[in-house]
C-alpha positions as CSV (number, residue, x, y, z in Angstrom):
1,X,-5.8,4.7,-27.0
2,X,-6.1,4.1,-30.7
3,X,-2.7,2.5,-30.3
4,X,-1.7,0.5,-27.3
5,X,-0.8,2.6,-24.3
6,X,1.3,1.9,-21.2
7,X,-0.7,1.8,-18.0
8,X,1.3,4.6,-16.4
9,X,0.8,6.7,-19.5
10,X,-3.0,6.0,-19.4
11,X,-3.0,7.3,-15.8
12,X,-1.0,10.4,-16.8
13,X,-3.4,11.2,-19.7
14,X,-6.5,10.6,-17.5
15,X,-5.1,13.2,-15.0
16,X,-4.4,15.7,-17.7
17,X,-7.9,15.1,-19.2
18,X,-9.7,15.6,-15.9
19,X,-7.7,18.8,-15.2
20,X,-8.4,20.3,-18.6
21,X,-12.0,19.3,-18.7
22,X,-12.9,20.6,-15.3
23,X,-10.6,23.6,-14.8
24,X,-13.1,26.3,-15.8
25,X,-16.0,24.5,-14.0
26,X,-14.1,24.4,-10.7
27,X,-12.2,27.6,-11.0
28,X,-14.5,29.6,-8.7
29,X,-14.7,26.8,-6.1
30,X,-11.0,26.2,-6.2
31,X,-10.3,29.9,-5.6
32,X,-12.5,30.0,-2.6
33,X,-10.9,26.9,-1.1
34,X,-7.4,27.9,-2.3
35,X,-6.9,24.6,-4.1
36,X,-5.1,23.9,-7.4
37,X,-6.5,21.5,-9.9
38,X,-2.9,20.8,-11.0
39,X,-2.6,19.0,-7.6
40,X,-5.3,16.5,-8.6
41,X,-4.0,13.0,-9.1
42,X,-5.9,9.7,-9.7
43,X,-4.9,7.3,-7.0
44,X,-3.8,3.8,-7.7
45,X,-7.1,2.5,-6.3
46,X,-9.1,4.9,-8.6
47,X,-7.1,3.8,-11.6
48,X,-7.9,0.1,-10.9
49,X,-11.6,1.0,-10.6
50,X,-11.5,3.0,-13.9
51,X,-9.8,0.0,-15.7
52,X,-12.3,-2.5,-14.3
53,X,-15.2,-0.3,-15.5
54,X,-13.7,0.2,-19.0
55,X,-13.1,-3.5,-19.2
56,X,-16.6,-4.3,-18.0
57,X,-18.0,-2.0,-20.6
58,X,-16.0,-3.9,-23.3
59,X,-14.0,-0.7,-24.2
60,X,-10.4,-1.8,-23.4
61,X,-8.4,-4.9,-23.2
62,X,-4.9,-5.8,-22.1
63,X,-2.7,-5.7,-25.2
64,X,-0.8,-8.8,-26.4
65,X,0.4,-7.5,-29.7
66,X,3.9,-6.1,-29.4
67,X,7.1,-8.0,-29.0
68,X,8.8,-6.4,-26.0
69,X,12.1,-6.8,-24.3
70,X,12.4,-9.1,-21.3
71,X,13.0,-6.0,-19.1
72,X,9.7,-4.4,-20.2
73,X,7.3,-5.4,-17.5
74,X,4.8,-2.6,-18.1
75,X,1.1,-3.5,-18.7
76,X,-0.3,-2.2,-22.0
77,X,-3.9,-1.4,-22.8
78,X,-5.7,-1.0,-26.1
79,X,-9.2,-0.4,-27.4
80,X,-11.4,-3.4,-28.2
81,X,-13.1,-3.4,-31.6
82,X,-16.3,-2.3,-29.7
83,X,-14.3,0.4,-27.9
84,X,-13.0,1.6,-31.3
85,X,-16.6,1.8,-32.6
86,X,-17.8,3.8,-29.6
87,X,-14.8,6.2,-29.9
88,X,-15.6,6.8,-33.6
89,X,-19.3,7.4,-32.9
90,X,-18.5,9.8,-30.1
91,X,-15.7,11.7,-31.8
92,X,-16.8,11.7,-35.5
93,X,-17.9,15.1,-36.8
94,X,-21.4,14.6,-38.1
95,X,-22.5,16.0,-41.5
96,X,-25.1,18.7,-41.0
97,X,-28.6,17.5,-41.9
98,X,-30.3,19.1,-44.9
99,X,-33.6,20.7,-44.5
100,X,-36.0,21.4,-47.2
């Protein structure tokens, strides 16, 4: 979400992220229950809860930047300046500390 993102794309990316991050962790459990992680989908209610939580934490905001066509009724989200700082601190590769 460095750049603004359509809400439906945010939902799709969250689904992909959850599948990829948890696939190995749940592989054994899924095999015993004969479930497929690919069948996992965030419900509309879950998405609304996730958005509220991210907004409450000050990480995202509804985007107002782009000029859009009248037909484009999608909702767009983007990182707040604070959300950008948090992302950078979590994703930045730290320089190894020197000893000696």
